VOGU-3710 file (C-alpha; in Angstrom, 3 decimals, decimal comma):
1> mttdpgaaal> 0,000/0,000/0,000  1,375/3,405/-0,971  1,295/6,485/1,223  2,184/8,867/-1,608  -0,820/11,244/-1,901  0,022/11,987/-5,536  -0,120/8,306/-6,490  -3,405/7,883/-4,621  -4,830/10,939/-6,351  -3,825/9,601/-9,763
11> rqarihrvrp> -5,645/6,325/-9,159  -8,771/8,281/-8,310  -8,809/10,485/-11,426  -10,140/9,052/-14,668  -8,894/10,489/-17,956  -11,616/10,730/-20,562  -12,579/12,701/-23,624  -14,948/15,512/-22,734  -18,642/14,800/-23,116  -21,465/17,286/-23,601
21> qdaarmralr> -22,544/16,753/-19,984  -19,090/18,014/-18,855  -19,752/21,564/-20,107  -20,333/23,253/-16,735  -17,352/21,517/-15,123  -15,222/22,301/-18,177  -16,174/25,979/-17,934  -15,149/26,026/-14,256  -11,827/24,392/-15,100  -11,193/26,815/-17,976
31> lemladapla> -11,729/29,790/-15,678  -9,356/28,243/-13,137  -6,762/27,666/-15,866  -6,905/31,294/-16,966  -6,738/32,644/-13,416  -3,804/30,404/-12,474  -1,698/30,680/-15,654  -2,805/33,729/-17,661  0,183/33,691/-20,045  -0,278/30,060/-21,024
41> fletladaaa> -3,592/30,322/-22,852  -4,939/32,336/-25,746  -7,718/34,246/-24,023  -8,135/36,320/-20,908  -10,041/35,349/-17,810  -12,375/38,305/-18,383  -13,181/37,197/-21,939  -13,821/33,614/-20,885  -15,956/34,634/-17,902  -18,058/36,869/-20,149
51> rphnefaarv> -18,734/34,069/-22,630  -22,207/32,577/-22,192  -22,501/28,992/-20,997  -24,038/27,893/-24,307  -20,764/28,809/-26,069  -18,763/26,641/-23,643  -21,301/23,863/-24,152  -20,996/24,123/-27,947  -17,195/23,923/-27,763  -17,333/20,874/-25,502
61> aytstgphna> -19,848/19,174/-27,781  -17,664/19,922/-30,831  -14,542/18,409/-29,264  -16,350/15,396/-27,808  -16,364/13,486/-31,106  -14,476/13,313/-34,361  -10,878/13,087/-35,539  -9,934/16,773/-35,826  -10,234/18,224/-32,306  -10,442/16,605/-28,893
71> qfvadpggrl> -10,223/17,622/-25,263  -9,283/15,219/-22,489  -9,945/15,870/-18,814  -8,902/14,391/-15,485  -12,051/13,561/-13,572  -11,843/12,411/-9,948  -15,632/12,699/-9,695  -16,723/16,247/-8,990  -14,559/19,144/-10,085  -12,265/18,463/-13,076
81> vghaggtaap> -8,568/18,699/-12,163  -6,723/18,575/-15,483  -7,032/19,185/-19,213  -5,148/18,600/-22,455  -6,466/19,246/-25,936  -5,365/18,055/-29,333  -6,014/19,300/-32,838  -5,001/18,044/-36,251  -2,254/20,189/-37,756  -3,605/21,688/-40,989
91> depdltviya> -0,282/21,489/-42,868  1,111/18,217/-41,468  -1,275/15,261/-41,801  0,775/13,077/-39,422  0,789/15,642/-36,589  -1,449/16,469/-33,634  -0,844/19,780/-31,887  -1,399/19,605/-28,141  -2,928/22,699/-26,568  -4,308/24,068/-23,280
101> vyvtpawrgs> -2,475/21,643/-21,002  -3,260/22,215/-17,357  -3,162/20,385/-14,037  -4,706/22,071/-11,003  -2,018/22,967/-8,413  -3,026/20,391/-5,803  -2,590/17,605/-8,375  0,757/18,691/-9,858  3,493/16,118/-9,485  0,962/13,282/-9,263
111> gllgelidgv> 1,614/11,878/-12,750  -1,620/13,336/-14,064  0,175/15,366/-16,755  1,508/12,193/-18,342  -1,907/10,551/-18,212  -3,511/13,533/-19,975  -0,818/13,558/-22,680  -1,256/9,801/-23,068  -4,983/10,361/-23,662  -4,251/12,818/-26,459
121> aawsracgrp> -1,537/10,522/-27,855  -3,856/7,503/-28,011  -6,519/9,574/-29,789  -3,887/10,932/-32,200  -2,652/7,443/-33,075  -6,236/6,201/-33,545  -6,748/9,074/-36,003  -3,617/8,092/-37,972  -1,383/10,870/-36,654  1,794/9,356/-35,176
131> elllevvvgn> 3,458/12,574/-33,956  2,727/15,196/-31,279  3,813/18,832/-31,077  3,374/21,369/-28,311  4,626/24,859/-27,616  6,012/26,191/-24,331  6,759/29,798/-23,439  10,544/30,282/-23,360  11,478/30,617/-19,700  8,740/28,308/-18,395
141> drayrayqrl> 11,372/25,872/-17,197  9,017/23,832/-15,015  6,786/22,976/-17,988  9,795/22,454/-20,268  11,324/19,907/-17,868  7,969/18,163/-17,354  7,534/17,722/-21,112  11,117/16,479/-21,454  10,347/13,803/-18,853  7,393/12,762/-21,050
151> gfkdtgvrvp> 9,679/12,260/-24,052  9,271/15,586/-25,843  12,378/16,986/-27,542  13,086/20,642/-28,218  13,074/21,085/-32,006  15,031/24,334/-31,903  12,100/26,124/-33,552  11,082/29,378/-31,845  7,867/31,196/-32,693  6,267/34,408/-31,461
161> hptipaltel> 3,619/33,994/-28,782  0,258/34,340/-30,556  -1,141/37,044/-28,260  1,776/38,542/-26,294  4,432/39,951/-28,662  7,108/40,187/-25,951  7,069/36,400/-25,451  8,526/33,594/-27,542  7,471/29,955/-27,564  9,598/26,915/-28,294
171> qmrrpa> 8,303/23,840/-30,078  8,705/20,321/-28,730  7,827/17,046/-30,484  7,578/13,360/-29,715  5,979/10,263/-31,176  2,345/9,757/-30,252
//
């Protein structure tokens, strides 16, 4: 029997693709994500909070099926505690781009990040895309090291942050 609270927490969280009935919990998680890590995502907390629930629900429904976009969540039963999305890369048919990766602070270090990435990877492979790509803000060393531990390699490619011109992102890839 383990006494590691992170390992116990991981066993209690189920990773699954979002479902339409997850919309309210997904909205709550999205607002948490934006409050906790405002530079990591492509919208502001104010914009997300102002968006009507039916828009969140439509997004969740859209990503709950199909081969082009998917969102995976960590669900311990109750409030969602993690998220990772994947989308087909428009110019590279063998590539899934991972986006909006987040683990709530109390669950960090529990192994949940790897489980979320594995969910996206399995979906990507099932869709015929054998490679994953993600972008990390240069200087976010904690995330960079976490992705390295999951097998991602820095490609050397640097791109401007899509919404904050003063920031640069680095690209990392690995097999799905």
